[in-house]
MARMAR-105677 format. One record per residue (C-alpha): residue in one letter; y negated, z, x. Coordinates in steps of 0.25 Angstrom, whole numbers, padded with zeros to 4 digits, always signed. Layout:
N
AYZX ...
// end
This chain:
372
M-0668+0333+0344 K-0655+0339+0348 K-0651+0338+0362 V-0639+0343+0371 I-0637+0344+0386 F-0622+0345+0391 C-0619+0353+0403 Q-0606+0353+0410 T-0610+0360+0424 P-0620+0371+0428 F-0628+0360+0435 Q-0629+0353+0422 I-0635+0365+0415 I-0646+0365+0425 V-0649+0350+0423 A-0648+0353+0408 L-0659+0363+0409 F-0668+0353+0416 V-0664+0343+0405 N-0667+0352+0393 R-0681+0355+0399 Q-0683+0340+0400 I-0678+0335+0386 K-0682+0346+0377 K-0693+0343+0367 K-0698+0350+0355 N-0688+0353+0344 D-0676+0348+0353 Q-0664+0356+0352 I-0656+0355+0366 D-0642+0361+0367 V-0634+0362+0380 V-0619+0361+0380 I-0613+0368+0392 T-0598+0364+0394 N-0587+0374+0399 T-0585+0366+0411 F-0590+0375+0422 S-0590+0389+0426 G-0600+0398+0420 Y-0604+0389+0408 E-0604+0400+0398 K-0613+0409+0406 F-0623+0398+0409 A-0623+0394+0394 E-0626+0408+0390 R-0637+0409+0399 I-0643+0396+0395 K-0642+0401+0380 E-0649+0414+0384 K-0661+0406+0390 K-0662+0398+0376 I-0664+0385+0384 F-0656+0376+0374 H-0655+0376+0359 N-0640+0378+0361 V-0631+0381+0372 I-0617+0376+0369 I-0604+0378+0377 A-0595+0366+0376 N-0580+0368+0378 A-0578+0355+0384 K-0571+0357+0398 D-0558+0352+0393 I-0565+0339+0388 I-0574+0337+0400 K-0564+0341+0411 S-0550+0338+0405 K-0539+0337+0416 T-0526+0339+0410 K-0518+0330+0401 K-0519+0339+0389 E-0535+0341+0391 N-0536+0325+0392 I-0528+0324+0379 S-0537+0334+0372 K-0550+0327+0377 M-0545+0314+0372 F-0542+0321+0358 Y-0557+0326+0358 I-0563+0313+0362 F-0557+0307+0349 N-0560+0319+0341 L-0575+0322+0344 K-0576+0333+0333 K-0565+0341+0339 M-0570+0339+0353 M-0584+0345+0348 K-0577+0357+0341 H-0569+0359+0353 V-0580+0359+0363 F-0591+0366+0355 N-0584+0373+0344 Q-0597+0372+0336 K-0604+0361+0328 V-0610+0351+0338 A-0625+0347+0336 L-0629+0333+0335 Y-0638+0330+0347 D-0648+0319+0349 E-0647+0319+0364 M-0636+0324+0374 Y-0638+0326+0389 C-0627+0327+0399 W-0622+0322+0412 N-0607+0322+0410 Y-0603+0311+0401 D-0589+0315+0399 A-0579+0316+0388 F-0586+0328+0382 T-0601+0323+0382 A-0596+0309+0379 S-0589+0314+0367 F-0600+0323+0362 R-0609+0311+0362 C-0599+0303+0354 Y-0598+0315+0344 L-0613+0314+0342 A-0612+0299+0340 K-0600+0301+0330 C-0609+0311+0322 K-0620+0300+0321 H-0629+0307+0330 A-0628+0299+0344 A-0635+0307+0355 K-0643+0301+0366 L-0636+0303+0379 F-0644+0308+0392 I-0637+0310+0405 Y-0644+0321+0414 D-0644+0323+0429 E-0631+0329+0435 G-0635+0327+0450 Y-0633+0315+0459 I-0621+0309+0451 T-0631+0306+0439 Y-0639+0296+0448 M-0627+0286+0450 P-0621+0277+0440 I-0611+0285+0432 D-0600+0275+0431 E-0599+0275+0446 V-0599+0290+0448 I-0592+0294+0435 P-0584+0282+0430 K-0580+0282+0416 R-0566+0287+0414 G-0555+0290+0404 F-0562+0299+0393 I-0576+0293+0393 K-0570+0279+0392 L-0561+0284+0381 I-0573+0290+0374 E-0581+0277+0375 K-0570+0268+0370 K-0568+0277+0358 N-0583+0276+0356 K-0582+0261+0356 I-0571+0261+0345 T-0578+0272+0337 G-0591+0265+0336 L-0599+0272+0347 P-0599+0261+0358 K-0613+0266+0363 I-0608+0280+0366 V-0604+0277+0381 R-0608+0283+0394 E-0617+0272+0398 N-0626+0274+0386 K-0635+0285+0388 D-0650+0288+0384 G-0655+0293+0397 M-0653+0301+0410 L-0661+0313+0415 L-0662+0314+0430 F-0669+0323+0440 E-0671+0311+0449 P-0671+0297+0442 D-0675+0290+0455 F-0661+0294+0461 L-0654+0285+0451 I-0646+0275+0459 Y-0643+0266+0446 K-0651+0262+0434 P-0646+0269+0421 S-0648+0262+0408 C-0655+0273+0402 P-0668+0281+0403 I-0669+0291+0415 Y-0677+0304+0413 Q-0681+0312+0424 I-0678+0327+0423 S-0689+0336+0428 R-0685+0345+0439 K-0696+0354+0438 V-0692+0369+0437 D-0700+0382+0435 N-0696+0396+0438 D-0691+0398+0423 F-0682+0386+0425 C-0676+0391+0438 K-0674+0405+0432 M-0667+0399+0420 I-0657+0392+0429 D-0655+0404+0437 Y-0652+0413+0425 I-0642+0403+0419 F-0634+0401+0432 D-0638+0415+0439 A-0641+0406+0452 S-0649+0418+0458 A-0636+0426+0459 V-0630+0416+0468 L-0643+0411+0476 K-0641+0423+0486 N-0628+0417+0491 Y-0636+0405+0496 D-0641+0412+0508 R-0638+0403+0520 K-0645+0391+0526 Y-0635+0380+0524 I-0627+0377+0511 I-0616+0368+0511 F-0611+0362+0498 E-0596+0359+0498 E-0592+0346+0491 A-0580+0345+0481 M-0572+0337+0492 L-0561+0347+0493 A-0559+0348+0478 N-0560+0333+0477 C-0550+0331+0489 D-0559+0322+0496 D-0555+0317+0510 V-0567+0323+0517 D-0567+0334+0527 D-0580+0341+0522 F-0575+0355+0527 S-0576+0350+0542 L-0590+0344+0539 Y-0595+0357+0533 K-0588+0366+0544 E-0595+0358+0555 I-0608+0360+0547 I-0606+0375+0545 E-0603+0377+0560 K-0615+0370+0564 L-0624+0378+0554 G-0617+0391+0556 P-0608+0397+0545 E-0618+0408+0543 N-0628+0399+0538 V-0620+0391+0529 I-0616+0392+0514 V-0605+0383+0508 K-0606+0381+0493 L-0592+0377+0488 H-0590+0366+0478 P-0587+0371+0464 R-0574+0364+0464 T-0570+0370+0478 K-0558+0379+0477 E-0557+0382+0492 D-0567+0389+0501 R-0566+0381+0514 F-0578+0387+0521 S-0578+0402+0521 K-0570+0402+0534 L-0581+0395+0541 G-0590+0407+0539 V-0600+0401+0529 K-0604+0407+0516 V-0596+0400+0504 L-0601+0399+0490 G-0592+0395+0479 S-0595+0391+0465 D-0603+0401+0458 G-0606+0393+0445 V-0621+0392+0449 P-0625+0377+0451 W-0632+0375+0464 E-0644+0369+0457 A-0646+0383+0450 I-0645+0390+0464 M-0655+0380+0470 L-0665+0383+0458 A-0663+0398+0460 G-0667+0398+0475 Q-0674+0392+0486 F-0665+0383+0495 N-0676+0376+0504 D-0671+0384+0516 K-0657+0380+0514 V-0649+0367+0519 L-0639+0361+0509 I-0627+0353+0515 T-0616+0345+0507 I-0608+0333+0508 G-0612+0328+0495 S-0614+0339+0485 G-0622+0336+0472 S-0628+0350+0472 I-0638+0346+0483 T-0642+0333+0477 N-0643+0339+0463 C-0653+0349+0468 L-0662+0339+0475 M-0662+0331+0462 I-0665+0342+0453 F-0674+0351+0461 G-0680+0340+0470 G-0679+0351+0481 N-0679+0349+0496 V-0668+0358+0501 E-0662+0353+0514 S-0649+0346+0510 Y-0638+0338+0517 M-0627+0329+0511 L-0617+0325+0521 F-0609+0314+0513 K-0612+0303+0523 I-0606+0311+0534 V-0592+0315+0528 K-0580+0306+0531 P-0574+0299+0524 N-0585+0294+0515 L-0582+0298+0501 P-0584+0288+0490 H-0592+0298+0481 F-0603+0299+0493 Q-0605+0284+0494 G-0612+0274+0485 H-0621+0279+0475 Y-0620+0293+0480 D-0624+0290+0493 E-0636+0281+0487 L-0640+0293+0478 W-0640+0304+0489 N-0648+0295+0499 K-0658+0293+0488 I-0659+0308+0486 A-0660+0311+0501 K-0671+0300+0503 S-0679+0307+0491 S-0677+0321+0496 E-0689+0329+0500 K-0690+0334+0515 G-0679+0343+0517 G-0670+0337+0506 L-0657+0330+0506 H-0651+0323+0519 I-0639+0314+0520 P-0635+0314+0535 K-0625+0303+0540 T-0620+0311+0551 M-0618+0325+0555 D-0627+0324+0567 E-0638+0319+0557 F-0635+0331+0548 Y-0636+0341+0559 S-0649+0334+0564 L-0655+0336+0551 L-0651+0350+0550 L-0657+0353+0564 K-0670+0346+0561 K-0672+0353+0547 N-0667+0367+0550 R-0671+0368+0565 R-0659+0376+0568 K-0648+0374+0578 L-0634+0370+0573 K-0622+0377+0580 
// end
């Protein structure tokens, strides 16, 4: 059986390695498609190829289709949507295999078109959605509403005799923590085994060279910046983090900037600042021991991703209930899910304080050290 796993981010490569191990059966040929949508994709693809993990490692020139921004790019994307053979040639520049199963998280213009292409070739593939962190556990129509090009593709499918090729119709979901789902999908759910051995950890380390950056995480407290500045959200996260840094002592704190951040606001506070190094946090967590660290964020998925994948007990704090004004994307299903994760965390795991006093009280209780 021929299967293909799509990866559009470094984190998805890590999940793909778990998925590959889970779905592989005797005589299966499993390919991985790595898109040119993130920094270091060629390097990571080459290292995966060296390890001979997959039958084929394929680089897809799909950035202009996945992340079209300009009018010219959108016109080009529309052209390809209606000319699937030309899209496949543009993206792969090689003959496209006919797969029986496809695995992805991002159901976008690229993966939806790939699915349509297989169906047009009279080889409709089963579609499986894999774990992409907390967002996977919420109703997709609420967190990622159908927009322009997906609607266009599905209208085209209806007209051209492929009415069942829609986002809602999938053949299964692969999740690390099925019990965290806050809705009932209409497809089967399969649990991904999170069991890792030394060889698996070494493989992740080799692909991402995580050990090379691990030495940078040499302080007790690690703050994960959100994308609020990049999103122009009306939240003064800097003042919140500034207060925390002063309480903990800047010499004890690392601030990990969000990958989309273009401005370093924190070095002037005397903390150690780490920018985007292209290595996913989850790979760094696998490469080292963080049980003596404290992770702090307003609502970064990096923390919850690690809890769900590795099931660890790293002391973590999410402060989204403290910030004002309350942002919509920290309410409703997000709040429900994170509370569910916090309640299931092992001793020393995730905490969601409602006030700064509660936050400092928990820090004092667990770390037995005075705050400034």
